[in-house]
C-alpha positions in Angstrom: -3.9 6.1 14.1 -2.6 9.3 16.0 -1.5 12.5 13.9 2.2 12.5 15.0 2.8 8.9 13.7 0.8 9.7 10.4 2.7 12.8 9.6 6.1 10.8 10.5 4.9 7.7 8.1 3.7 10.9 5.7 6.8 12.3 5.7 9.3 9.2 4.9 7.3 7.6 2.7 6.9 10.9 0.4 10.5 10.6 0.2 10.1 7.1 -1.6 7.3 8.1 -3.6 9.1 10.8 -5.1 12.4 8.6 -5.5 10.1 6.4 -7.5 7.5 8.0 -9.1 4.8 6.0 -7.4 1.6 7.5 -5.5 1.0 6.3 -2.1 -1.8 6.6 1.3 -2.3 5.6 4.2 -4.7 3.6 5.9 -5.9 4.3 9.3 -7.5 0.8 10.5 -8.9 2.1 13.6 -11.2 4.7 11.7 -11.6 2.8 8.7 -10.5 5.8 6.8 -8.1 6.7 3.3 -5.7 9.1 3.9 -3.5 11.1 1.2 -1.0 13.3 1.2 -1.8 17.2 0.9 -4.9 17.8 -1.2 -4.5 15.0 -3.8 -6.8 11.8 -4.4 -6.1 8.8 -5.2 -6.2 6.5 -8.3 -9.1 4.6 -6.8 -11.1 8.0 -5.8 -10.7 9.0 -8.9 -11.4 6.0 -11.6 -14.0 3.7 -9.0 -15.7 1.0 -10.7 -18.6 -1.4 -9.7 -16.0 -4.2 -9.2 -14.1 -2.4 -6.6 -14.5 -1.2 -3.0 -11.2 0.9 -2.3 -11.4 0.6 1.5 -12.3 -2.8 2.0 -9.5 -4.0 -1.0 -6.6 -1.9 1.3 -7.7 -2.5 4.3 -7.8 -6.6 3.7 -4.3 -5.6 2.2 -2.4 -4.3 5.6 -4.1 -6.8 7.3 -2.5 -9.3 5.6 1.2 -7.5 5.5 0.8 -7.4 9.3 0.0 -11.0 9.3 3.3 -11.5 6.7 5.4 -9.9 8.6 4.6 -6.3 7.3 4.8 -6.2 3.8 2.2 -7.7 1.6 1.5 -7.5 -2.8 -1.6 -7.9 -4.0 -4.1 -7.5 -7.0 -7.0 -5.1 -6.9 -10.6 -6.2 -7.9 -9.3 -4.6 -11.6 -6.1 -6.2 -11.8 -4.0 -3.2 -10.4 -0.9 -4.2 -8.6 -0.5 -2.5 -4.9 1.8 -3.1 -2.2 0.7 -2.7 1.7 3.1 -2.2 4.8 1.6 -2.6 8.3 2.2 0.4 11.1 1.7 -0.9 14.6 1.6 0.5 17.9 3.9 0.5 20.6 1.5 -2.9 22.1 2.1 -4.7 18.3 -1.4 -4.0 17.7 -2.7 -3.2 14.0 -3.5 0.1 13.3 -3.3 1.2 10.3 -1.0 0.6 7.1 1.2 2.6 3.6 0.0 1.4 0.5 2.1 2.5 -2.6 0.8 2.0 -5.8 -0.9 1.2 -8.1 1.2 0.0 -10.7 0.9 -2.2 -13.6 3.2 -5.3 -13.1 5.5 -7.4 -15.8 5.8 -6.1 -19.3 3.9 -2.6 -20.4 2.1 -3.2 -23.3 1.2 -7.4 -22.3 -0.9 -5.7 -18.8 -2.5 -3.1 -21.0 -3.7 -5.4 -23.7 -5.2 -7.7 -20.9 -7.4 -4.7 -19.6 -11.1 -3.4 -21.0 -10.4 -0.3 -23.2 -12.2 2.3 -20.7 -9.4 0.9 -17.8 -6.9 0.8 -20.7 -7.0 4.4 -20.8 -6.9 5.1 -17.3 -4.3 2.5 -16.6 -2.1 3.7 -19.0 0.0 6.4 -17.1 1.0 4.2 -14.2 4.3 2.7 -14.0 4.9 -0.8 -15.2 7.6 -2.2 -12.5 9.2 -5.9 -13.3 8.0 -8.5 -10.5 11.0 -8.1 -9.0 10.6 -4.6 -8.3 7.2 -4.4 -7.2 9.4 -7.0 -4.3 12.2 -4.5 -4.1 9.5 -1.7 -3.5 7.4 -3.6 -1.0 10.9 -4.4 0.9 11.8 -0.2 1.0 7.9 0.4 1.9 7.8 -2.6 4.9 11.4 -0.7 5.8 10.7 2.6 6.1 7.1 2.1 7.8 9.0 0.4 10.5 11.2 3.1 11.1 8.1 5.5 11.3 6.6 3.6 14.0 9.6 2.7 15.2 9.3 -1.2 15.7 10.4 -3.4 14.0 8.0 -5.9 11.9 9.7 -9.3 12.4 8.7 -8.2 17.1 4.8 -7.6 15.5 5.3 -10.8 13.5 6.5 -12.9 17.2 3.2 -11.3 18.8 0.7 -12.4 16.5 2.5 -15.9 16.0 2.8 -16.1 20.0 -1.1 -16.1 20.4 -1.8 -18.5 18.0 
């Protein structure tokens, strides 16, 4: 992603992150790279495990968001929830995306009870959202990325489906 677009996305999504308390990062599909705000590292980097390849997991999320009109909610291999929103260039090509998460989806105690002890201690500080609030987060993230990219996701969807 071009630096100007990265900066616009970082700036706009930072407001949503501050409001919700949910971390975010960007992913460059072109460079195959995760981009974090400031000097922060993401949960995935700090708590890497053998079951998860963060880059591929989140690239998949962005590709699915691109397919599904700019938004996609998914579980990572260790059971945490993320929401992705695709970012496109002027021609409608996928160039990256924005990811918010991880969060726990559902009843906090129930979700933690299903995890092994090591993961439970790491995930206990994550926010827990209802299914409807994860959907709300996904919708707002999609609107923010559409605004930052200057292109509505619906136009991107028409481009993609017209090609198939």
